[in-house]
ZANU-959484 format. One record per residue (C-alpha): residue in one letter; x negated, y, z negated. Coordinates in steps of 0.5 Angstrom, whole numbers, padded with zeros to 4 digits, always signed. Layout:
% ZANU-959484
AXYZ/...
//
This chain:
% ZANU-959484
M-0020+0048-0008/T-0016+0052-0012/T-0014+0049-0019/A-0010+0051-0025/P-0014+0052-0031/A-0014+0045-0036/A-0011+0046-0043/L-0016+0045-0048/I-0013+0041-0054/R-0016+0040-0060/T-0011+0036-0065/S-0007+0030-0064/G-0001+0035-0066/E-0002+0039-0060/L-0003+0033-0055/H+0003+0030-0057/A+0007+0037-0056/L+0004+0037-0049/A+0010+0037-0044/R+0010+0031-0040/P+0014+0032-0033/A+0020+0027-0034/G+0019+0021-0030/A+0012+0023-0028/Q+0006+0018-0029/R+0000+0020-0034/A-0007+0018-0033/V-0012+0018-0038/V-0020+0019-0037/M-0024+0018-0043/T-0031+0021-0043/M-0036+0023-0049/G-0037+0029-0045/A-0043+0031-0041/L-0039+0031-0035/H-0042+0029-0028/Q-0040+0027-0021/G-0039+0020-0023/H-0034+0023-0028/A-0031+0028-0023/T-0029+0022-0019/L-0026+0018-0024/I-0021+0024-0025/R-0020+0025-0018/A-0018+0018-0018/A-0013+0019-0024/R-0010+0025-0020/A-0009+0021-0014/A-0006+0016-0018/A-0001+0020-0022/G+0001+0024-0016/P+0002+0032-0016/D+0008+0031-0021/G+0004+0027-0025/Q-0001+0029-0031/V-0008+0027-0032/V-0011+0028-0039/V-0019+0028-0040/T-0022+0026-0047/V-0028+0029-0049/F-0031+0025-0056/V-0038+0023-0058/N-0036+0017-0062/P-0040+0016-0068/L-0038+0009-0068/Q-0042+0007-0062/F-0048+0009-0064/G-0053+0005-0068/E-0058+0011-0070/A-0056+0018-0073/A-0062+0020-0068/D-0058+0018-0062/L-0052+0021-0064/E-0055+0028-0065/R-0059+0027-0058/Y-0053+0026-0054/P-0051+0032-0050/R-0045+0036-0052/T-0043+0041-0046/L-0036+0042-0047/D-0035+0049-0043/A-0039+0046-0037/D-0034+0039-0038/L-0028+0044-0038/A-0030+0047-0031/V-0032+0040-0028/A-0025+0037-0031/E-0021+0043-0028/E-0024+0043-0021/A-0023+0035-0021/G-0016+0036-0022/A-0015+0035-0030/D-0009+0038-0033/A-0011+0038-0040/V-0018+0036-0044/F-0017+0033-0051/A-0023+0035-0055/P-0022+0033-0062/S-0027+0033-0068/A-0029+0027-0071/E-0025+0029-0077/E-0019+0029-0073/V-0020+0022-0070/Y-0022+0019-0076/P-0019+0023-0082/G-0022+0021-0089/G-0028+0018-0085/E-0030+0012-0081/P-0024+0007-0081/Q-0024+0001-0085/V-0020-0003-0080/R-0023-0004-0073/I-0022-0007-0067/T-0027-0013-0066/A-0030-0015-0059/G-0031-0022-0060/P-0036-0027-0057/M-0036-0023-0051/G-0038-0016-0055/E-0044-0020-0057/R-0047-0021-0050/L-0052-0017-0046/E-0050-0010-0049/G-0048-0012-0055/A-0054-0016-0057/S-0058-0010-0055/R-0053-0005-0059/P-0050-0009-0065/G-0043-0006-0067/H-0043-0002-0060/F-0037-0005-0057/D-0033-0006-0064/G-0034+0002-0064/M-0032+0003-0057/L-0026-0001-0057/T-0024+0002-0064/V-0024+0009-0061/V-0021+0007-0054/A-0015+0004-0058/K-0014+0010-0062/L-0014+0015-0056/L-0010+0010-0052/H-0005+0011-0058/L-0006+0018-0058/T-0005+0020-0051/R+0000+0015-0049/P-0002+0014-0041/D+0001+0009-0036/A-0006+0008-0034/A-0013+0009-0036/F-0019+0010-0031/F-0026+0007-0033/G-0032+0007-0028/Q-0035+0000-0026/K-0042+0002-0028/D-0040+0000-0035/A-0038-0007-0033/Q-0038-0010-0040/Q-0034-0004-0043/L-0029-0005-0037/A-0028-0012-0038/L-0027-0012-0046/I-0022-0006-0045/R-0018-0010-0040/R-0019-0016-0045/M-0016-0012-0051/V-0011-0009-0047/R-0008-0016-0045/D-0009-0019-0051/L-0006-0014-0056/D+0000-0012-0051/F-0002-0005-0050/G+0002-0005-0043/I-0003+0000-0040/G-0006-0001-0033/I-0013-0001-0033/V-0016+0002-0027/A-0024+0001-0025/V-0027+0006-0020/P-0034+0004-0017/T-0040+0006-0019/V-0042+0013-0016/R-0050+0014-0014/D-0054+0020-0013/P-0057+0019-0005/D-0063+0016-0008/G-0059+0010-0011/L-0059+0012-0018/A-0053+0011-0022/L-0050+0017-0025/S-0051+0018-0032/S-0051+0023-0037/R-0058+0020-0040/N-0061+0021-0033/R-0062+0029-0035/F-0067+0026-0040/L-0072+0023-0035/S-0078+0026-0032/A-0080+0026-0025/G-0084+0020-0026/E-0079+0017-0030/R-0074+0018-0025/T-0078+0015-0020/T-0079+0009-0024/A-0072+0008-0026/L-0070+0007-0019/A-0072+0000-0019/L-0066-0001-0023/S-0062+0000-0017/K-0067-0003-0012/A-0067-0009-0016/L-0059-0010-0015/F-0059-0008-0008/A-0065-0013-0006/A-0061-0018-0010/R-0055-0016-0006/D-0059-0017+0001/R-0061-0023-0001/L-0055-0026-0002/A-0052-0023+0004/A-0058-0026+0008/Q-0056-0033+0005/Q-0049-0032+0007/A-0050-0031+0014/L-0055-0037+0014/H-0050-0041+0012/A-0044-0038+0016/R-0049-0040+0022/A-0050-0047+0020/R-0042-0048+0019/T-0042-0046+0027/A-0048-0050+0029/P-0046-0056+0034/Q-0046-0063+0031/P-0050-0068+0034/D-0045-0075+0035/G-0047-0082+0038/R-0049-0079+0044/A-0055-0076+0041/A-0059-0083+0041/A-0058-0082+0049/L-0062-0076+0049/T-0068-0076+0054/R-0072-0071+0052/L-0075-0070+0045/G-0074-0063+0045/E-0067-0064+0045/A-0067-0069+0040/R-0071-0065+0035/A-0066-0059+0036/A-0060-0064+0035/A-0063-0066+0028/D-0065-0059+0026/S-0058-0057+0027/Q-0055-0062+0023/A-0060-0061+0017/V-0058-0054+0017/A-0051-0055+0018/L-0051-0060+0012/A-0056-0055+0008/R-0053-0053+0001/P-0054-0047-0002/A-0056-0049-0009/V-0061-0044-0010/G-0056-0038-0009/P-0055-0035-0016/A-0063-0037-0017/A-0065-0033-0011/V-0061-0027-0013/R-0064-0027-0020/A-0071-0028-0017/A-0070-0022-0012/A-0068-0017-0017/R-0073-0020-0022/A-0079-0019-0017/V-0077-0011-0016/L-0077-0010-0024/D-0083-0014-0025/E-0087-0009-0020/A-0084-0003-0023/A-0086-0006-0030/Q-0093-0005-0027/E-0092+0003-0025/D-0096+0008-0029/V-0089+0010-0032/P-0087+0003-0033/L-0080+0000-0034/V-0079-0004-0040/L-0074-0009-0038/D-0068-0011-0043/Y-0064-0016-0039/L-0063-0018-0032/A-0057-0023-0032/L-0052-0026-0027/V-0045-0026-0031/D-0038-0028-0030/P-0034-0022-0030/A-0029-0025-0034/D-0033-0026-0040/F-0040-0024-0039/T-0043-0031-0039/E-0049-0033-0035/V-0047-0036-0028/P-0050-0043-0027/D-0055-0044-0022/D-0051-0049-0019/R-0045-0045-0018/D-0044-0043-0010/S-0037-0040-0011/G-0033-0034-0015/E-0034-0027-0017/A-0040-0025-0021/V-0044-0019-0024/L-0051-0018-0023/A-0053-0013-0029/V-0059-0010-0031/A-0061-0006-0037/A-0068-0003-0038/R-0072+0003-0042/V-0076+0008-0038/G-0080+0013-0043/A-0075+0014-0049/T-0069+0013-0044/R-0065+0007-0044/L-0061+0006-0037/I-0056+0001-0035/D-0053-0001-0028/N-0050-0007-0025/I-0047-0009-0018/P-0041-0014-0017/L-0042-0020-0012/N-0038-0025-0009/L-0041-0032-0009/G-0035-0035-0005/A-0038-0034+0002/L-0044-0039+0000/T-0039-0045+0000/
//
């Protein structure tokens, strides 16, 4: 695939001077660098949406407001030359890679976006202030890049939900597009942090995706069972006239299955995932669970055990060695009704 070189832009002035074809769409993909094929998938999705006459801008900025500890900020990989190559190959027209001084002239901003109650749950509870910093820089980069649409990965599901809420609540007038999580062949979700895993740690880390897939399969099995139950023959008054005990028992059993309610749906989903994670906690290189939660994607509150319909997100976070990883999978509980 032959692609034109992506323009490397360092300042907001250069970004504002970037020619935008008349009537064309501009799409933006925001990253903190260390680009991998997950980011490339986002860029390709943006390229497809913008079309050949549109414009795709990739931002590369390691946002200090999102890091609770200076050591974590310093540890985050910076690979701009490689990032530029990945962006070009995926179809980006420009890469905006500003310095911290360019984004925050005069130091950290005194006025910030507050994530609210949703930002205090799950990732927000584990990383206080993280989502305030994330929303603040996303808001600023949206103003600087002025796109028609911005593309974000489903892997960071809580981040995605908060950005959608901010854009809606504050009337940004920008489309937010979710792109499904990209995984390695072994199931591990692509992440810039994966490079920190040793071979043994990576083996343990596979428990995150295995737990999610086990929960998904458990839900699918429940849904299949109840689909069969809905089509089971219903006994009527003639059941009393059955002359053989086997036939009567079959009629009674089919009625019991048909009337069964999936009250254990969410609980069974959580239990299937937790069983895998508990096993990984006993490995020589143990997995240390931060949280496992089945949540409503609208506000990331826990789904109650008696809910048997609607969308949900099963999210997990854990530490393997010194590396903290997150993953999630969207689920539809609707087929349980």
